N, C-alpha and C positions, 0 to 999 in steps of 0.2 A: 557600581551596584549591578547585581545580576537580575535579569528579567527573563521570565518565562512567558512565551506566547502560544496561543492556540489559534490555528488558522486553517483556511480551506483554500483549495485551488482547483481550477479546471486544467487538467493536464494535456488537453488536446494540442496546444501550440507550444508545449515545452518539450525539450529533448531529455526529459527526466528532471529529477530534483537536483542532482549534483551538478556543480559548476563544471563546464567543459568548454575549452577554447573553441570559438567559432559557432557555438550553439546557444540557443536561448534556454536558460534554466531557472528554476525557482530560487535556488541558492544565490545565484548572481543578482537577481532582482532585489532580494532582501539586502545583500551586502552593499549594493549601490544606494539603497534607501538609508541604511544605517550609516553609511559614510557621510551623508548630508546631515543626518540628525545628530551624530556624535562629533560635531565640530570638525568635519572633514578629516576624521581619523579612520584608518582602516579597521573595520570591526568584523570579527569572525562570528558566524552564526552556527550553532550546533543543533542538528535536528535529531529526532528520535530514530531516524533511519531514512534511507533513500527510497524513492519510488521511480519506476521505469518510465520511459517515454510513453506518453499517452495515458498514464495512470493518474487517477484523481485522488483528492484527499478532502474529507469533510472535517477531520479533527486531527490534523498533523500538529506536532508540538516541537518547539525549539527553544533554545536559550542563548543569551548573549550578554556581554558586559558593556555598560556605558559609563563614560566619565562625567556625563552631565547630570544635572538635577532636573528631572522632568516628571510630571504627574503621570499616572497610568492612563488617564483619559487622553491627555495630550500626546502621549506616546502612541496610543492606538490611532488617534486621528492623524498624526504625522505619518505613520507608516502607511495607512490606507490612502492618504493623499499622494504619496510618492510611489506606491506600488501600482502595477498595471491592474486593469479591471478583472483579470482572471485570477487574482490572488486577493484574499480578504482576511484581515486579522480579526478574529472573533473576540479574543480576550487577552488581557495583559495582566501580569502579576509580578510582584517582587518576590524573589526566592533567596534562600540562603546561598552563600558562595560555594557551598559544597554540592549544590544541586547540579546534576548532569542529565540532560534530556534523553541521552541514549543509554547510558549505563545504569540508570535507575528505573528503567521501565519494568513494570510488573507484568503487564500483558498488552497485547495489541489485538484489535478487531479489524479484520478485512472482510469486505463484502463484494461479491461479484454478481452482476446482473446480466441475464441472458433472455432475449426475446425469441420464443419459439412460434410466435404467430406471424401475422402479416408484417412485411418489412416496414419499418418506421424511419423515414429519412430524417425526421426532426431529432431523433434520439440516437442516430448512428454513431455519434462520438461519445455516448454516455451509457449505452446498453448494447451488448454484443448482439448483433442481428443474425442469429442462427437460422430462424425462419423455417424450421422443419419440426415435425413431431419428434418426440424423444421419450424414452422410457424413464420417467422421473422416479418411479419406485426402485428401479435397479440402481440409479445414482444415489438414492437415499441409503441403500444397502452399502454401496461402495464407500461413501464418505465416512462411515463409522470406523473404517480401518485406519484412518488418519489420527483418530483420537488416541492420546497417550504420548509417551516419550519414545521417539524413534530417531534413527539415523536417516535424515532426509537427503543424503547426498545424491541419490538417483533422481530427485525432484528439483535440483537446482541447475542453473546454467553451468556449462562446462568451464567457463572462465571465472567462476566464483570459487576461489581457492580459500579454504578455511582449515584451521587446525582441528576444529570440532564441528561436525555437521549434525550433532544431536540437538533437537529442539522438542519442546512439548506442546502438543495441541490439547488445550483444556476442553474445548467443545467445537464441534463441527456439525452443521446440519443444513438442510435444504428446505426452503419454503416456496410454495407456488401461489401466485396471485393471478388467476386467469392465464395469460400467455407469458407472464414474466416469472422466470425462475431465479431465485435468490440463493446463492451459496454463501454461507457464513462460516468464518474460521476465527477462533480466539485462541491465541497461544502466547508463549513467552518470547517469541521472536521468529522472524521469517527472513529467509535468504533470497538472493536474486532469482527471480522467476519461480520461486517455490509455489506461491499461491496460484499463479497462472498455470503451472504444470500440474498441480493437484486438480484444478478445475478442468483443464484440457483432458486429463486422463479420465475424469468422471464423465465427460462428454462422450468419450470413446465407449465407456460402459453403457451409457444411455443409448448409444447407436448400435449396441450389440456387437461391437468390434472386439471387445475383450470382456471377460467376466469380472464381476465386482471383486471376487476373491483374488484376482490378479494384482490388485493394489497391494495386498499383503506381500505377494511375491516380489513386487518391485521394491518395496521397503527393505526386504531382506536379502535380495540377490541382485548384484550388478548386471548380470546377464539379461535381466528383464527390463533394463532401462530403455531399451528400444521401443517398449510399449508406451512410453510417456509422450504425451502431446501437449504443446503449449497453447493455451487459450489466448485470444487476442487481448490487447491491453485495455481497450476502451471501456470494458465492462467492470474494471477493477477499481475499488475505492478503499483507501485507508480511512476507516470509519472512526476509530477511537483509539487513544493511547492512554493507559492508566498507570498511575504511580503509587 
């Protein structure tokens, strides 16, 4: 039977979502737990996508198949009892065997938090501590250039090799609550470092290092890729995945 789960995790102590030899990962923790639950059978988990080292998730989604008969409540309890404290399963449900957590995604929502006020040591792993004044209005102008269907190759990691770099951003905006700046991106998919590079480049706009219109140039001309800056990982959250 196929199960879909929604879960959150604190990415601080993980070397990213994907399983990697010698490093602690979210995927490895889940597969160890599922091995115990599924009568000591190797069980693969498929997520909606990967997150980088230090990136958090509030609403990550994954699916897996189990050979045993177990209620949704017991499955949730079993997973949460076997998983470490920095991962928590929020919801479990039975889905059709045709469901795929990655290939059936309609949109994802990523949120990035930045503190432009006094340094906050309690949130240093959860909100990027920029701790300087910045031109928020210029960043609000710049973020609009991301909306729409674009080739985002210049905003992804150099080691992210894809046949197609075109993605669509349905909405992108910035909100301010006192000293906390919130960057929001909703799109049909995001590639490695894409959100962090989009945010980092907006920070350069806010610092008056580049113009907001330079974002359009970066999208359309590879020679402008040198203007891209990568924001730190700790402020980024996978907020929501919709099907």
